N, C-alpha and C positions, 0 to 999 in steps of 0.2 A: 445551116439553120439549126441542125442538131447541137452543134457546139455552142451557138448563141443561146439556145434554150437551156442547156445545162448550166451555162454560166449565170443566167438570170435566176435559175433555181437555187444556185449556191449562194448568191448575194444576200438574200433574206436570212439564210441560216448563219452566214458570217456576221451580219449586222446583229443578230440575236446573241451570238457568242460574245461579241464585243460589248454589247449592252449588259449582259450578265456579268462579265468580267469587271466592267466599271462599277456596277452595282455592288458586287462583292467587295471590291476595293474600297468603296465608300462605306459599306456596312462595318467592315472589320475595325477601322479606326473608331467608328462610333461605338461599337461594342466595348472596345478598350477604354474609351472615355467614360462610358457608363460604369464599367468595372471600377475604374479609379474613383469615380464620383461616389460610388457606393462604399468603398473601403478607404477612401482617402488617397492622396497621391503617393507615389512610390517612396518618396523620402519619409513621409509619415509612417508608412507601413514598416519600413526598415527601422525607423526610430522606435515604434511601438514594440517590435520584436526584440530589439536590443534592450530596451527598457525593461520589458517583461522578463528577459533571460537573466537580468541582474536582480530585479526586485523579488521575483518568485523564490529563489533559494535563500536570499538574504532574510526576507520576512519570515519564511518558514523556519529557518534555523534559529532565528530569534525567538519565535514562538515555542520551538522545541526546547530551547534552553530554559525558558520560563516555566514550562511544564515539568521539566526535570526538577527544578528547584522546588516547585510547589509539591510535587509528588513525594520527594524525599522528606520534605518538612512534615507533610501530613501522615506519612507512613512511619515516622519515628516512633518507636516503642510499640508498634502494632504487630510486628512479626512474631508469631509463636509457632512457626513451622506448620506441621500438619494440624495443629489445634487452633490455628488462627481464626479469630472471630471477624466478621465483616463489618460489624457496627450497623448503624441505621442505613436505610436505603439511600437517603440523601447524601450522607457522608460517602458511602461506597461508590455510588455512581459518579459523584463529583471527582473523586480520586481516580476512579477507573478511566474516565474520559481523559483526564490529564495524563495518566499513564499511557494510554493508547496514542495520544498525540505525541508524547515524548518518544515512544518506541517505534511507531509506525510511520510518522510523517517524513523522517529523513530518507527512507527508502522509497517514498512516494514522489519525491521531487521530480525525477525524470518523467513520470507519468503525468504529473501536473503540468509540466512544461510542454509535453506533447499535446495535451488537451488544449492548452492555451493557444498554441500555434495552429491547431486544427480549427478552433472556433474563431481565432483572430481577435480575441478580446482578453485584456489583462485580467479582468475580473473572473474569467473562466477558471483560473487557478484556485482562488479562495473558495469558489462554489464547489469545485471538485474536491478540495480538502475537507470542506464541511460535510458534504454528503458521504465522503469516505469514512470520516470519524463517526458519523451517525450510524453506520453499519456496525462498527465496533462497539458503539454505545448500546445497540440492541443486543449484541453478544453479552455485554455486561449485565443487562437486565436478566438475561437467561441464566448467567452465572449466579447472580444473587438469588434467583428463585430456586436453583438446584443445589447450591453449595451447602455442605455441612462439614463441620470439623470431622476429621477422619483419622485413621491410623496409618502406620507406616506401610502396612501391606497394600492398602489402596494406593498409596503414593508410589510404591514400587511397581505395581501392576500397570498403573497409568503411564509411568515413565517408560517401561518396556514397550507398551503399546505405541507411545509417541515415537520411539526409535524405529519400530517396525514400519510405522506409517511413512517415515522419511524415505523408505525404500520402495514404496508402492507407485504404480503408474498414475494413480489419482493425484498423489502429491506432485509428481513431475508435471502433470497436465496443468494443475492450478498454478504452479510456480511459473511455468512458461506464460500462461495467460496474465499473471500478475506483472511480469516483466514487459509484456508487449502491449498491454491494454491502452487504447486511446478512447475508450468509451466513457461513460459517465463515472463519477466517483462512486456511485452505488454499485455498479457492475464491477469496478476495480476492487471495491471493498469485499464483495462476495468472493471474487477470485482469490484475494489475499487471505481471507478467512479460511478458505479451502486449503491454501498453501501452508498457513501458519497454525492451524488448529491444534496439531499435535504439540508443537512447542508451547503454545499458550496453555494447553492442558497441563503440561509440565509445571509451568509457573504457578498455576492455580493449586495443584496438589502438593507442591514442594514448599510453597510459602507465598501466597498471593500478595502479601504485604512485605515481602522480602526485597530490599533494594538490590542485594547481591544477585539474586536470581533474575530480577528485572533487567539488570545490566547485561547479564550473560545472554538471556533470551533476545534482548534488543539487538545485540551485536550479530547474532546468528540470523535474525529476521532481516535486518538491513542488508547483510552480506548476500543473502539469498535473493533479495529483490534486485540488487544491483549487479550481481555476477551470474554468468551462465552456469548451469548445472555441470559439475565435473565429477566423474566417477572417483577419482583419486582423493577428492575432498569429501564428497557427500557420503560415500559408504563408510569411511572411518568415523565420520561424525555420527551417523546412525548407530554404528556398533558401539561407540562410546556412550551414547544415550542408553542403549540396551544394557550395557555393562553397568552404568550407574543404577539402573533399575534393579539389577540383580544384587548389587551391593546394598541397596536400600532394604531389600527383602532379607538378605543374609545378616547384615550388620548395620542396622539403621543408625546406631549411635556414632558410627564412623563418619556420617555426613553432617558437617557443621550446620547448626541452625535448624535441622529437621525436626528434632524433638525439643520442646521447651522444658527446661529443668528449673524449677523454682527453689532457690536456697532458703531454707528456714533458719532464722536466727534462734539460738537457744534462749529460752525464757529464764529470767533470773528469779 
């Protein structure tokens, strides 16, 4: 009797387990079908990912090229080194936004791609880029409000400070965040401003309308976004920037384009 009673007690529990197992087996495919229905079938998801991985860098680099052409054209004849004038606000902010797109977007392509893959929509990339450049546009407004033509002493001091900043933990923190960010374009922009603020200060004080300095700073900024920090590269770079600042203080005329010299023709 005891064995039969125990057997009867086990049977309902066994039936419950089988029922739960069957229910779970039925729910799992249903959840999978709902997931596919929400995001499209597997083929479409793969297609969208492949399509986005091609379109994002292609369109971005095309925009970058156009911004370089526009910036160089608008900056022609504007560079006067430390005495450069910014012109009207409309002119400056238009050129500044084009400059930031030209300089900053190439290094942002991996972050744009990560954000697109995380959201699962191709349009996430241009939204990311637009909000990213909006952060740099806000920096441009601040630059216009604070900038004044200055002397070589200010240029030298700011350049030395930029070199020192490259060696700080704050710089390393923002650089790492800038390389790993999968958040919004705004947050990515704030991280990258923190990473590149010293280099951009150099550009502003040495010749904000200088195509030469724009190219040099752009190369460094993109490299720092795409490559991990390395002591053997980063420290010599920082020391070179500090050395440049010292040269500017000691012999400013030895730095091409830093001081604008106007040649006066003799009057007849």
